[in-house]
N, C-alpha and C positions, 0 to 999 in steps of 0.2 A: 577450528574443527567444526564441521557441519553438525547442526542439530535440527532435525525436522520435527516440528511439533504437530503431531497427528490430532490430538484432542484440543483443537484450537480454542473452543469456548471455555473449557475448564482451565486451560493454561492462562487465558486472558483474565478470567476471574481472579486467579491467584496473583498475577503480577500487578493488576490494577489496584488491588487492596494492599499488597505488601511492599511494593518498591517505591523508592523516592527517586524520581528521574530527572526533573528539571526544576528550575526556580525562576521566579519573575522579579526577584530583588536584585540589587546591584552589588551584592557581596562578591568578593573575588576569591573566596576560599581561605582556609587557614593553614595551608601547607599539607604535606603528606600526599598520599595517593588514594584515589577511589577507583572503582571498577565500572567500565562501560560495556554493556551488552548491546550490540547493534543487530537488529532483526530486519528481515526483508519479507514483505507481503505484497499482494497484488490485487488490483481491481481488475475484474474479468474482461476477457475479450469476447465480443458479442457474436462471433461466427462459430457455428458448430462444425464447420469444415476444417478448422485448425486443430491439429494434433498437439502441437507444442510451440511455445515461443521461448527461445533460448537466448540467454545473455551470458557472456564470459567476462568475469571481473578479475583483474590481476592486481589491483591496488586500490586501497581506500584510505583516505586521510581526513583528519578533522582539524579545523583551524582554531587556534587559541586567541582569545581577545585579552588575555591576562598578560602575556609576555610582551605584546606590542600592540599598536593601534591597527586593527584589521580593517581592510576595505574589501569591497566585492568586485574590484576591477580585475581585468584579465592579468594585470601585472602583479599578481599576488606574490608576496615575499615567502619563499619556500621555508624560511626559518620559523614562520608562524604555525606550520603544520606539524601534526603528530601522525605517524603512520599507524593505522589500525590493522591493516593487512597488506602485505606485499609478497608476491611469490608466484607460484604456478596458478594459471588462470582457473578460477572456480566457475563451473557451469551450473546455471540455475534455470530450471523450467518454470517460468512464471505462472503457467497455468496450473501448476500444482499448489500454488500458494494463494488460495481463495477461501472465503468464509472463515476467517480467523486463523488460518494456518500460516505459520511463519517459519522461516529458516534463518539460522544464526549466521551472520556475515563475519562477526568478530566478537571477541570477548577479551578485553585488555585492561591493564591498569594505566591510569592517566594521572598526571599531576593535578592536584586540586586547583580549581580555577574555572573560568567561564570559556565556553566554546560556542561559535555561532554559525559554522559552515562545514558541510561535509563535501569532499571532492572524491568522486568515484570514477575510476578508469575502466571503461568498457572496451574490450579489444575485439569483440565479435558479437553479432546479433543475427539470429536467423529464425525464420518461421517455417514450420513443417506442416504440410496439409495431411489430412487423414488418408489412410490407405496407401501411403507412399506416393501420392499423385504428384507432388512437387515439393522442393525445398528451396527457399529463397534466402540467399545470403545478403544482408543489408549493409549499406554504407554507414559507417560510424561518423557522425558529424564532428565530435570533439572528444569522444570518450577515451581515445588512445593517446591524446596529446595533453591538453591542459586538464582534462577531466570534466565530468558532469558535476556542476555545482548545485548543492541542495541546501537552502537556507534552513537553519534551525530556529523556530519561533514558538515560544520564547527561547532565549538562549539556554543552553545546557550549563548547569553549574555542577561540577564534580566536587564532591566533598570528601574529606579524608575518611576512609573506612566505610563509605556508603556505596552500594551498588546502584547504578542508574541504567535506565533502559530507553533506547530510541528505536522506533519502528520506521523504516523507509517504505513508503507505499509507492510501488512502481505501477502506474496506471497503464495497463497494456493497451486498452482501447484508444488512449490518446497517444501512446508511444509508437504503436505499429499501425501506420495509416494505410488502409487497403487502397490499392490502385486497381480500378475496374469494378466489377460486380461481385460482391462478397456472397451472393446467394448460390452461385454455382462454381465448382472448381475451375471450369474452363473460363469463367468470367474474371477470375483473379489473375491480374497481370503482374503483380508484385506488391511490395510494401515499402513505405518510407519509414525510417527510424528517426523519430523525434522524441527523445526521452522526456517523460513527464513524471517527476517524482516529488514527494513531499516528505519532510522529516518531522516526526511527531514525538514529542516528549510524553511518555506515558503518565507522568504525574498529573498532567492537566487535560487528559483526554478520557473519554468513555467509550462505550460500545452500544450499538443498537443491534439487537438480535431478535429473531422470531420465526414464525412459520407462515407461509402463504398456502392457503387451502381453498378448495372449491365449495365445500358444503359445511355450514357452521354447526350442524347437528351431528353428522357423521363425517368429519373432515377428510377430504381426499387431497393429498398433497399435490401441489402444482410445481413441477420441476422446471428449471430454466426460465423462471419469471424474472424480469428485470426489476431491480430495486434501486431507485435513485434518491439521493438526499440533496435537497436544495437549500442554499443560503443566499440571501440577497438576490434571488431570482436566477442564480446560476447553479449548475450541478457541481456539488463539492465532492461527492463520492458516489460510487455505484457498486452493485453486486448482482449476482445471479443466485437463485435458489438451487439447492442440490436435489438429488433424487427424492429426498424426504420432504421437500418443500421448505427446508430450513435455510436461513441466511444469517450472516454476521458481518457487520461493518465495524471495523476497529479503528482506534486512533482518531476519534472525532473530538474536536475541541468542545468544551462545555458551552453549548449554545442551544438555541431553540431552532428546530429545522422543520421544513416541509418534506414529506416523503411521497413518492409516486411509485406505484406498483403496476406493472403492465406485462402483457404477453399477448401475442396474436391469438385471436379466438376468444379473448376474455375482455370484459369491460374494465378499463383502468380504474384504479382506486387512488385517491389523493388523501393523505392524512396531514393535517396542519398541527402546528404547535407540539411537535415531538421534542421533549426536553432531554438533553444529555447532560449528565453531571459527571464531574471528574471522578475517576476511579470507581464508577458504577456502570452496571449494564442496564439499559432501558429495553424492556420487552415490548415489541410491537408486532402482534399477530394480525393478519389480514385475510379476509375472505373475498374472493373474486368470483363473479358470476360469468358464465359463458355468454358471448355476444349472441344476441338474437339473430336468427337467420330468417329470411323471407323466401317463400316458394314462388317462383315466377308463374 
């Protein structure tokens, strides 16, 4: 049953404090059943010409490492998988799931034990431009056959009587590749669908949230500023500020990150040594100044 979480930051604060989601030990559970809640969220798409990015999902499975020796090859043994959802295709607009907003994919009871992989069957993907200018139906590479495989790191341990939570981050900017010039509707020739997802165990992740504004004394919110988080020199996660200048990046492993804030017309700001702790929210507010212009 779908559950759209509108108040993303309040919801996250609750689950990060209260839930036990994953484990890093080698225990295989003690029998019985626990509950898994599987949530979907999105890293934003950087083009303001796009109205929606839609995916249809008709089956989601999770692989047990307790019942047999699991591998990540294409010849996966179907007996290793537990079905989390199977039925009529559920349609999700990924652009609705930003800044900490999530939607529930499944909520099921599972046998106690460890699980290392999620397999998601996507039957359809499409991009709709604003003002009804165009709709692009995209070719699915493997979502309707073997399924898109998403590694769970660290492995999920379901314990008897315990509710666990995993968030799937569907990175739209990496998954829907623009063909042509994304700055004008006429320049967009189509999209390639290359699904990019990561599965995050809430027990070992935290949140970075804050506000981007223009003036430190009388803050003026900056909407649609790009927020990027770097680890080891590569972008790990990204987001866009909303109309109030607020942003929230969820499901971040407990590490130290570099953050870069940018928007056309403003001077980019880099913040080093941003520390994320498990089950906590790190607040990082930033002030950006307008880029100086010269008169010819």
